[in-house]
C-alpha positions in Angstrom: 0.0 0.0 0.0 1.2 3.5 -0.8 1.1 6.6 1.2 -2.1 8.5 1.6 -2.4 12.1 2.8 -5.7 13.2 4.2 -6.5 16.9 4.9 -8.2 17.5 8.3 -9.4 20.9 7.1 -13.1 20.2 7.8 -12.5 19.0 11.3 -10.2 21.8 12.3 -12.3 24.5 10.6 -15.5 23.2 12.3 -13.8 23.1 15.7 -12.7 26.8 15.2 -16.2 27.9 14.1 -15.6 28.2 10.4 -17.9 26.9 7.7 -16.9 26.6 4.0 -17.9 30.1 3.1 -16.2 31.8 6.0 -13.0 29.8 5.6 -12.9 30.6 1.9 -13.1 34.3 2.6 -10.6 34.2 5.5 -8.0 32.1 3.5 -8.6 33.9 0.2 -9.2 30.5 -1.4 -11.9 29.9 -4.0 -15.1 28.6 -2.4 -15.2 25.6 -4.8 -11.8 24.6 -3.7 -12.8 24.7 0.0 -15.9 22.7 -0.8 -14.0 20.0 -2.6 -11.5 19.7 0.3 -14.4 19.3 2.7 -16.1 16.7 0.5 -12.9 14.8 -0.4 -10.1 15.2 2.1 -7.8 12.9 0.2 -7.9 15.1 -2.9 -4.6 16.6 -4.2 -4.4 20.2 -3.3 -1.5 22.7 -3.9 0.8 23.4 -0.9 0.1 27.1 -1.2 -3.7 26.4 -0.7 -3.1 24.4 2.4 -0.7 27.0 3.7 -3.3 29.7 3.2 -5.9 27.6 5.0 -3.6 26.9 7.9 -2.8 30.6 8.2 -6.5 31.5 8.2 -7.2 28.9 10.9 -4.2 30.0 12.9 -2.8 26.4 13.1 0.5 24.8 12.1 0.4 23.2 8.7 1.0 19.8 10.3 -2.3 20.1 12.2 -4.1 19.8 8.8 -2.3 16.7 7.6 -2.8 13.1 8.4 -0.4 10.7 6.7 -0.9 7.0 6.5 1.0 4.2 4.8 4.5 4.6 3.4 5.8 6.2 0.3 6.8 3.8 -2.4 10.3 2.5 -1.5 13.3 3.5 -3.6 15.8 1.0 -4.6 18.8 1.1 -2.2 22.3 1.1 -3.6 24.1 -2.2 -3.5 26.5 -1.8 -0.5 28.8 -4.5 -1.8 30.0 -2.4 -4.8 
């Protein structure tokens, strides 16, 4: 299984009293983008969007990320050569 990144934007925003509309305005992120993140937290989103949202929510970026699994492994160099 590969790595999966899930955004916890909906949970954090709700806990801090934001809905989709108010978060969109506070983060200066398109409403449709916020709506998609709320509906599909595993959706690929640009880093700059997540940074804007973290800033608007006044939380560290790491608070919005949940990582599970492991990235695909890279081949290791043969230590005998």
